[in-house]
N, C-alpha and C positions, 0 to 999 in steps of 0.2 A: 686677834688674828692668830690663827694656830701658824702661820708661814705656809700652808699648803695652797696651792693655786686650783682655782676650780675652771677657769677658763683656757683653753690652749691658745699659748702665745701667737700671736698675730704675725711675728717673724720667722714661725718655722714652716719651711715647706714641705708639703704631703703629695706624697705618688699613689694617685689611683690606680690600683688593680682594674683590668679588663678579663671577661671569661679567657682570651686567648693568652693572658698573662697566666693565668692560673693551669692552664692546660700545658703550657711550656713548663712551668714549674714542676707539674708532674712528670710531663717527659723527661725533664733534667734530674729527676730524682731529688728535687728540694723539697716539693712535699710529696708524702706517700699516699698513695690512692688507699682510701679510708681515713684519711686524717679527718678528726671532727673539728673541719671551720668550714664557713660558709661565706661566700661573696656577697658583701651587704655592704652598697654604698660606694663600692671600690674598694674596701677594705677586707682582709681575711679576720673574720670574727670567729673565737674560739666558741666551739656550740657547747652549751652546757653537759655536765657528764648525764649518762642514761642510765638511772638505777633498773634492777628488777622488775619494780612497779610498772616505771614507765615503759620496758621494754616489751612486757607482756602485754599491757594494754594497747600499744601500739600495734603488736603485731595482730592482736584479736580484732581490733577494731578494721585494719586495713583486711584482713581476710574476709570477714564478714560483708565488707562493702563490693569488694573485688566477686565473690560468688553472688552478690545478690543485684549487680547492675545489668539492666537491659541490653542488648548485644550493641547498641550503639555508642556503648561509653566504655571507655578502658581505665585502669587504675593503675598508679603506680607508687610503691610503698617505698619511702626512706630515700628517695633520689633527688638527683638535682634538678630544680626548676628554674630554668635558663628565662628569667623577668626581663633582661636587657644588658646591654654589655657590660653594666658593673655591678649587676644584681643576680646572684645565683642561690637561694635558699635552697635548704631539704629538708622539706615539709615531710612530715611522717605519713601522708597521703594526697596525692592528687589525682584527680578525677578529669577527664578530658575526652572528646570527642574520638570513636574508635579509627575513624578515617584519616585520623593526623599519626603521623611518627611523632612520638614523645620528643623528639630533639628539636620539633618546630613548635611545639606547643608553648605560647606565650600568656600573659595575664588574662586577656579576656578572653580566650578561649577554654580556659578552667571552668570547671562547672562546679567544682568544690577543692577546696584547700584547706588539710586540718592537720594542726600541731598540736600534739599531747603534751602538757604543760605540768611539770611539777614544781622544777626551781626556775624557771624563767616566764613566768605567768606575768608581770610587768613587761617585759621586753617582747613577747607575744602579743598581748592587749596594747601596747603603745605601737614601739617602731615598727613591727612586723605587721600590723593590722594596717597601719598607713600605709606602707611599702606595697600590699597587696591591694588595697583599696587604687592606690596612685598607678597601679598597673592593672587596673579593670577586674581581677577576682572576683567574680558574681556571688560567691560564698564562701564564708571562711569561717571555720570553727575551731575555738582552742578549748579544747578537753583539759580541764582544770582537774587535775586528780587530787588534788588536796582538799579539796571543796565538793570534791563530786558530783560535778554539773559541765556542761558542754554551754560556751558563749556563741551564738550563731550571729554572725555579721552577715549581713545580706548588703550589697552594692545598691544605692540609690540613684534617680535619676541625676542627682546632682555630683554624681561620681565617688561620693563618700559613703562610709558606713556609719549608721546611726547609731543608736545605743542598741548593743546586741541584746537578742532574746537569750534568757537565761532558761535551757533546758535541763532539771535534775537529772543524775543517771536512772532514775528509777522511770523517767515519762519517755516517750516516744520520740526520736528524732524523726525528721522527714529524711531519710538519704535519697541522694540523686537516683532518678527513676522512679521515686515513690513509696519503696520499701520502707516500713518502720524499723528503726534500730534503738534498742533500749539497752544502754551500754550498762545498766547493772545486773544485765542477764551474762556480759562477758567480763566485768571487773572483779575482781576478787573485793571482798570487804577489806576496808582499811583499818 
């Protein structure tokens, strides 16, 4: 044994935060607006740093999807998605019905959630995929920058994501509303 502990001690009490707690922290200046944290499972989780490639691809995918949506759908780029009282991730893209106020959108209302993943692939494919499925997000894309592919998760009748479909950047992705997105047309060569 190296002396490190892998499990959290059972006698340590943890306080879970709510979305209202986070808003109060923002209002009080404890957290700064735009600070790179997400509320996940009641904990404030630091977001992975976003490098130039990640930022560029996120912006281009969001712009393309927004421009190609049918009128009955809306999209928000890099904003808070309130899944519940203890979960407010900030995906790169959220597509939802245009008839809804974005602040009222919950998991099952989302047509698509997309995360661009450069250094957080395991987290996005594991914990975040489970979180989105548990809240009923119908389609979840993990845009894997390193391997130039998108992993497309679709919610099954059992409320779970099965094995994701792997779509290479050079192949068309079926975007909400039926348009075909080829990420290689948007992505700079690595």
